[in-house]
N, C-alpha and C positions, 0 to 999 in steps of 0.2 A: 546039509540041508541048511543053504544061503539066505539071506534076505535079502529082497530085491531092491532096485534103486529108491526108491519111495520109502519104502520100509524103515533100512540105513538113515535118511534122512530125518524122519520123526524119532528112530532112536537116537541119530545126531542131538535132535532138538531136546529132547529128554536128558540126555547126557551132558550137554550145556547148563541147561536149569538146573541141574542139581548141583555140576561143579561151581555155577554161581552159588547157589545157594548156602555152599561149603567155605566156600573163599567168603562170599560175603558176610556169613554167619562167625566164621572165625574174624574177622574185622572188625566186627558189631561188640566182638566180646573183647577186642583189645579195647574198644573206646570205653566200652562200661569198665574195664581194669583202672584206667587214667580217671572216670570219673566217682572211681570209689575211696580215691581218697580224697579230692578236689570236692565231692557232693557229700562228704561226710561232714556231720557238725549238727543239722536237725533230727531229731528225736526221728527213727524210723528210716531216713535214709539209706545208709546202708544194707540192709536188711530188702528195703525197695529193690537196688541196684542188681542187689544177688540173685532176687529172684527174678529179676526183671534178664540176667545173665541165663538162668535155671531154662527160662523159658524159650529164649532164642538159641540156647543148647541143644534143649530136647523135639521141639519143632523146627529148627532152620536148620540146624547143622545135623541133628542124628538122623531125623527121617527122611529131610530134603536131600541134603546134603551125603552125608556119608553112606545113607541105606541106598540113596539115588545111584550116589557113580559105585555103586558097588552091583547093585541090579543090572542099569545097563552098562557097566564093563564087562559086567557077566556074558551077556547078550552080544556086545558086541565081537568080544573074544570067541564067543559060541557061534555064533552065527554070522558070521563076516569074515572077510578074508587076512583082518588084520590079525587071529588067532590069538593063544597067549603068549606063545614062545618063539613066535615067527621072528620076530623084530625085538631087538633091546628094548627099544623105549618103551615099548608095551609093559614087557616085564618091569622095567624100572616105577613103571606108575604102580603096577599089580605088588610091587614092594613097597610103595609110597603109600597107596592106598590101604594097605592091611596096616601096615605099621600106624597109621593115624587113625584108623577105626580101632585097632586093638588097643592104644595108648589111651585114646578117648574112651572107653570102654571102662580098661582097668586105672589108670590114674586119672584122665581130667573130671571125670565124671564124679569119681567119690571125691576128689578133693573140692569140686563145687557142692558139694551135698554137703560136707564138711562147712564150707562156708556159710552156706543156708543156715545150716541148722544152729551155728553158734551166733552170728549176727541175730536170728530168730530168739535166741534166749538174752543176748546182752544188749542188743542195738549197736548204735556206733561206740561203743567202748569195745567190740570185736576188734577191732585198729589195734588197740594194744595188746589185746591178748597175743601170747606165743603165738599159741598152735594155728590162729587165723591168719596171724603175720605171716609165720615160716609156708603155712599152706596156700596162702596169697600167691608167694616167689615162686613156689613149685607149679602152679598152674600157670602162672604166668610166662615162666620161661618153656614151659614145654607147650603153651599157647604158640608160643615166638617161633618156635622150631616146627610146630604144624604147619602155622602162615608160610612159613620158607618153604617147606615141601611144598607143601599145596602149590603155590604160587611158580614152583620147578615142573611139576607137574604140569600145570598150565604150558608154561613155555616150552615144556617139551614134543605137548600136543599137538602144537603150533609149527614148530619147527621140524619136529621129528626125525631128533639127530640120529645114526646110525640105521638109517632106516634100511638102506642099502646091504647092510651086514645081518644079515642072519645070523639068532644063535646057535652055537655049533649044537646038533644034539647026540655027538658020540658020546 
């Protein structure tokens, strides 16, 4: 069973909305990272920034972005002519998506929870806490990698490199 042209266009709209949420949310988290050190100093600012990051992460990135891209990508691959393995660029997007979802689930999410927990206890003094500082750096660098990968996925979605070269099924 394949989607018709109208269904495929609706699917594309939802996929683009999810991708925009994921990339936009990731960029918002990057902005909040820089606000952490610049905005801290008044009591409670750091914890508020951490809570804002957690909100953006859970509602924009996880639910809208990651889940939306994963589900619409499954529908795209399963019910349109693109398939899962027909083109290398689609396979690369799947690898990027799965890496970003898994690294977000197993590393970024727990690191974010750690930062929220520490800043809730000690407020802006968390910036001088060794565990908070190291967690923040890990979170930052993996976040930068995710942004780069998501942007790469966006560009290969537009340019579709390797489009004419199906994956060898041998």
